C-alpha positions as CSV (number, residue, x, y, z in Angstrom):
1,M,6.7,10.1,-13.7
2,K,3.0,10.3,-12.9
3,V,1.2,8.6,-10.0
4,T,-2.6,8.4,-10.0
5,F,-4.8,7.5,-7.1
6,L,-8.0,6.0,-8.4
7,S,-11.1,7.2,-6.8
8,A,-14.3,5.3,-6.3
9,K,-16.4,8.6,-6.2
10,N,-18.3,7.7,-9.4
11,Y,-18.7,3.9,-8.9
12,S,-22.2,2.6,-8.5
13,D,-22.5,1.8,-4.7
14,P,-21.3,4.6,-2.5
15,S,-21.5,2.3,0.7
16,K,-19.1,-0.4,-0.7
17,N,-15.4,-0.5,0.3
18,Y,-13.7,-0.5,-3.2
19,G,-10.3,-0.3,-1.7
20,D,-7.0,1.1,-3.1
21,C,-5.5,1.2,-6.5
22,I,-2.6,3.4,-7.5
23,L,-1.0,3.7,-10.9
24,V,2.7,4.6,-11.0
25,D,3.7,5.4,-14.7
26,N,7.3,6.3,-15.4
27,G,6.8,6.5,-19.2
28,S,8.1,3.1,-20.0
29,D,6.6,0.8,-17.3
30,L,3.3,0.9,-15.5
31,V,3.3,-0.3,-11.8
32,V,0.2,-0.9,-10.0
33,Y,0.2,-0.6,-6.2
34,D,-2.7,-2.6,-4.9
35,C,-6.0,-3.2,-6.8
36,G,-8.9,-3.6,-4.3
37,C,-11.8,-4.3,-6.6
38,E,-12.8,-5.3,-10.2
39,E,-14.0,-1.8,-10.8
40,H,-10.4,-0.5,-10.3
41,A,-9.0,-3.4,-12.3
42,Q,-11.1,-2.4,-15.3
43,R,-9.9,1.1,-15.1
44,V,-6.3,-0.3,-15.1
45,L,-7.0,-2.1,-18.3
46,D,-8.5,1.0,-19.8
47,Y,-5.3,2.9,-18.8
48,M,-3.2,0.3,-20.3
49,Q,-5.0,0.4,-23.6
50,L,-5.0,4.2,-23.7
51,H,-1.1,4.4,-23.0
52,G,0.0,1.3,-24.9
53,Y,1.0,-0.9,-22.0
54,R,0.6,-4.7,-22.6
55,Q,1.4,-5.8,-19.1
56,V,2.0,-4.2,-15.7
57,K,4.1,-5.0,-12.7
58,L,1.9,-5.1,-9.5
59,V,3.1,-4.4,-5.9
60,L,0.7,-5.8,-3.3
61,S,1.0,-3.9,-0.1
62,H,-0.8,-6.6,2.0
63,N,-3.3,-9.3,1.3
64,D,-6.5,-7.7,2.8
65,A,-9.5,-7.8,0.4
66,D,-9.7,-4.1,-0.2
67,H,-6.1,-4.2,-1.6
68,F,-6.2,-7.6,-3.3
69,D,-9.5,-8.4,-4.7
70,G,-9.0,-6.8,-8.3
71,I,-5.7,-8.6,-8.8
72,P,-7.3,-11.9,-10.0
73,Y,-9.3,-10.0,-12.6
74,L,-6.1,-8.4,-13.9
75,I,-4.3,-11.7,-14.1
76,E,-7.2,-13.4,-15.9
77,H,-6.9,-10.7,-18.5
78,G,-3.3,-11.5,-19.0
79,A,-2.4,-7.9,-17.7
80,V,0.1,-8.7,-14.9
81,S,3.8,-9.8,-15.5
82,A,4.6,-10.2,-11.9
83,V,3.2,-9.6,-8.4
84,Y,5.8,-8.2,-5.8
85,T,4.6,-9.2,-2.2
86,L,5.6,-10.8,1.1
87,L,6.4,-14.4,0.4
88,L,6.7,-15.9,3.8
89,L,7.1,-19.5,2.9
90,K,10.7,-18.8,2.1
91,Y,11.2,-17.8,5.7
92,K,9.6,-20.5,7.5
93,I,12.9,-21.6,9.2
94,E,13.6,-18.1,10.5
95,L,10.0,-17.8,11.7
96,L,10.3,-21.2,13.5
97,D,13.4,-19.9,15.2
98,K,11.7,-16.8,16.3
99,I,8.7,-18.7,17.8
100,D,10.8,-21.6,19.2
101,D,8.1,-22.8,21.6
102,G,8.5,-26.5,20.9
103,R,5.0,-27.0,19.4
104,M,5.6,-25.9,15.8
105,T,7.4,-27.6,13.0
106,R,8.5,-26.4,9.5
107,D,5.4,-28.1,8.1
108,S,3.0,-26.6,10.6
109,I,4.4,-23.1,10.1
110,A,4.1,-23.6,6.3
111,R,0.4,-24.5,6.8
112,R,-0.2,-21.6,9.0
113,I,1.4,-19.2,6.4
114,E,-0.7,-20.7,3.5
115,E,-3.8,-20.2,5.7
116,I,-3.0,-16.6,6.5
117,Y,-1.9,-15.7,3.1
118,A,-3.9,-18.0,1.1
119,N,-5.1,-15.5,-1.5
120,I,-1.5,-14.6,-2.4
121,Y,-0.5,-18.1,-2.8
122,S,-3.5,-18.9,-4.9
123,L,-1.9,-16.8,-7.5
124,G,1.3,-18.8,-7.8
125,G,0.3,-21.0,-10.6
126,S,-0.9,-18.1,-12.9
127,V,1.6,-15.3,-12.3
128,V,5.3,-14.8,-11.2
129,L,5.6,-14.0,-7.5
130,K,8.5,-12.0,-6.4
131,D,9.9,-11.4,-3.0
132,I,10.0,-7.8,-1.8
133,F,13.1,-8.5,0.4
134,E,15.1,-9.6,-2.7
135,D,13.3,-8.0,-5.7
136,T,13.4,-4.4,-4.6
137,D,14.0,-2.6,-7.9
138,V,10.5,-2.7,-9.5
139,A,11.1,-0.3,-12.4
140,S,13.2,2.9,-13.1
141,G,12.5,5.2,-10.2
142,I,10.2,2.8,-8.5
143,T,11.7,0.9,-5.5
144,I,10.4,-1.3,-2.7
145,L,11.6,0.4,0.5
146,G,10.1,-1.6,3.4
147,P,9.1,-3.0,5.6
148,D,12.3,-3.8,7.4
149,K,12.7,-7.7,7.2
150,E,13.3,-8.3,10.8
151,Y,10.3,-6.1,11.8
152,A,8.1,-8.0,9.4
153,L,9.4,-11.4,10.5
154,D,9.0,-10.6,14.2
155,A,5.5,-9.3,13.5
156,V,4.5,-12.4,11.5
157,A,6.1,-14.8,14.1
158,K,3.8,-13.1,16.7
159,R,0.8,-13.6,14.3
160,I,1.5,-17.3,13.7
161,D,2.0,-17.9,17.5
162,N,-1.7,-17.8,18.5
163,R,-0.7,-16.9,22.1
164,E,0.6,-13.5,21.0
165,G,-2.5,-11.8,19.5
166,D,-3.0,-10.2,16.0
167,T,-1.8,-6.6,16.5
168,I,1.4,-4.8,16.7
169,D,1.9,-1.0,17.0
170,K,-1.9,-0.5,17.0
171,E,-2.5,-2.1,13.8
172,T,-3.3,-5.7,12.7
173,I,0.0,-7.5,11.8
174,V,-1.0,-7.9,8.2
175,N,-1.6,-4.2,8.0
176,A,1.5,-3.1,9.9
177,V,3.9,-4.8,7.7
178,S,2.5,-3.5,4.4
179,T,5.0,-3.2,1.5
180,Q,6.2,0.4,1.0
181,L,6.9,1.8,-2.3
182,S,9.3,4.7,-3.0
183,V,8.7,6.8,-6.2
184,S,11.4,9.1,-7.4
185,F,10.8,12.4,-9.2
186,G,14.4,13.3,-9.6
187,N,15.6,14.7,-6.3
188,R,12.2,14.4,-4.7
189,N,10.4,11.3,-3.6
190,L,6.9,10.0,-2.9
191,L,6.3,7.2,-0.3
192,L,3.3,4.9,-0.7
193,T,2.5,3.2,2.6
194,G,-0.5,0.9,2.3
195,D,-1.8,0.3,5.8
196,S,1.6,0.3,7.5
197,S,2.0,1.1,11.2
198,F,3.8,4.3,12.0
199,P,6.9,2.6,13.5
200,A,7.3,0.7,10.2
201,I,7.5,3.8,8.2
202,E,8.9,6.4,10.7
203,E,12.4,6.4,9.2
204,A,11.2,6.4,5.6
205,I,8.9,9.4,5.9
206,K,11.7,11.6,7.0
207,S,13.3,11.3,3.5
208,H,10.3,11.7,1.4
209,D,8.6,15.0,0.4
210,V,5.2,13.5,-0.5
211,I,3.4,10.8,1.4
212,Q,0.4,8.7,1.1
213,L,-1.2,8.7,4.6
214,P,-1.5,5.1,5.8
215,H,-4.7,3.1,6.2
216,H,-7.0,5.4,4.0
217,G,-6.1,8.4,6.1
218,K,-6.4,6.9,9.6
219,L,-6.3,9.7,12.1
220,A,-3.7,8.2,14.6
221,Q,-1.2,7.5,11.8
222,A,-1.7,10.9,10.2
223,E,-1.1,12.8,13.5
224,A,2.1,10.9,14.2
225,I,3.4,11.8,10.7
226,F,2.4,15.5,11.1
227,A,4.4,15.6,14.3
228,V,7.6,14.8,12.6
229,K,7.1,16.4,9.1
230,S,7.2,20.1,8.1
231,N,4.0,21.8,6.9
232,S,5.5,21.9,3.4
233,T,5.0,18.2,3.1
234,V,2.1,17.2,0.7
235,Y,-0.1,14.2,1.5
236,Y,-2.3,11.9,-0.5
237,V,-5.1,9.8,1.0
238,S,-6.8,6.9,-0.7
239,D,-10.1,6.6,0.7
240,N,-12.6,4.5,-1.2
241,T,-13.9,2.8,1.9
242,G,-17.6,3.6,1.7
243,D,-19.4,2.9,5.0
244,S,-16.7,0.6,6.5
245,N,-15.6,3.2,9.0
246,G,-12.2,2.6,7.9
247,G,-11.4,5.8,6.2
248,S,-10.4,9.4,6.7
249,S,-13.7,10.7,8.2
250,D,-12.1,11.5,11.7
251,L,-9.2,13.1,9.9
252,R,-11.6,15.3,7.8
253,K,-13.6,16.1,10.9
254,K,-10.6,17.4,12.8
255,H,-9.5,19.8,10.0
256,P,-5.8,19.9,10.7
257,R,-4.6,23.4,9.8
258,G,-1.7,23.9,7.5
259,H,-1.6,20.7,5.8
260,I,-2.0,20.0,2.1
261,I,-4.0,16.8,1.8
262,H,-5.4,15.4,-1.5
263,N,-8.2,12.9,-1.1
264,T,-9.8,10.4,-3.4
265,L,-13.1,11.2,-1.8
266,D,-13.0,14.2,-4.2
267,G,-12.1,12.2,-7.3
268,D,-9.0,10.8,-8.9
269,Q,-5.8,12.4,-7.6
270,E,-2.6,12.8,-9.5
271,C,1.0,13.4,-8.3
272,T,3.4,14.8,-10.8
273,S,6.6,16.8,-10.6
274,S,4.4,20.0,-10.0
275,S,3.0,18.5,-6.9
276,F,6.4,18.9,-5.1
277,A,6.2,22.7,-5.8
278,A,2.8,23.0,-4.1
279,T,2.5,26.5,-2.4
280,Y,2.0,26.3,1.3
281,Y,-0.7,28.6,2.6
282,S,-0.5,29.3,6.3
283,G,-3.7,28.0,8.0
284,S,-5.0,26.3,4.9
285,Y,-6.5,22.8,4.7
286,L,-6.8,21.5,1.2
287,W,-8.4,18.1,0.1
288,G,-7.3,18.5,-3.6
289,F,-6.9,21.4,-5.9
C-alpha cells in the first residue's frame, strides 16, 4: 500500500489554489481521493500509464472546486470507473422529515439539492456514481468510514433550510460532512479527512495512527486533534492553496512542538508502511523528511 499526496509546489502559478489530490495504490487498484485541478488530473494520468492502470476509482470528499475541478478532465479521458460521493437525492424524504416546516416538498428539496451539488450531478451521465453510505468498500484495504449518516443528513437539512445558516461545528456544512477514507497498512491505518469538522472525525481519529489534518492543515482542527492524540501520531497536510488564505500558514507559524507533520508545501509526500515506524524526537517539528 502506498499513498501519495500530490504537491503543487512546481506548478506554474504559486498563487493559485490547486486543491487536493491523493493517490491510494494497493498494488491492484488505484483510488484517487479528490482531484482539485487539471494539473493534478494530468499527473494522475501519468501515474496510471507508468503503473499500468486503465481506470481509477475516485472518492470525492466534497464538492468544493478545489477538490472537484480535475475530475471532469479525468472522466473525459476515460480514466474513472466510478465516483464515490454524497448522493443526497436518494435521501430527500428523510431530509424533508428533518426540515418539516410545511414550506418544502419532495420536489423543492430535490431542486435545492441539485442546486447545491450541481457539479456532482452533472457527472451522472458520464460515470457511475456510488453512494458513500451504501458502497463503503472501495478496494482492498480502502474503506469509506464517514461521515456518520445522521450527522450528514442533519447538517444538510440545516443547509437546505435557509433559516438555519450554512455552518456547523465551525465549518461550512459542505466541508463538515466530507467523506472520510480509511486506508489499511495491515494492523495500522491512515485516515483521509478532506475538510471535515472535528466532531465528524473525533471518533475515527482515535483508531488511526496516521492522519491527514483536515482543511489543508487548518489550525483549529489540528489543535483539536493534537489534544486527543499521542505525540507518536504522524500527520500529513495537503496544502496546495496558494494565496487563498485557506491553508496551513497559521499552523506553520505556531510551530507545534513534538509533532511529525509532512506537508505538500515541501513537495509530494508519500505514506508507506515505513511511515508508521517514524521515530519520534522530543521537541522536534518536521514538515517532511
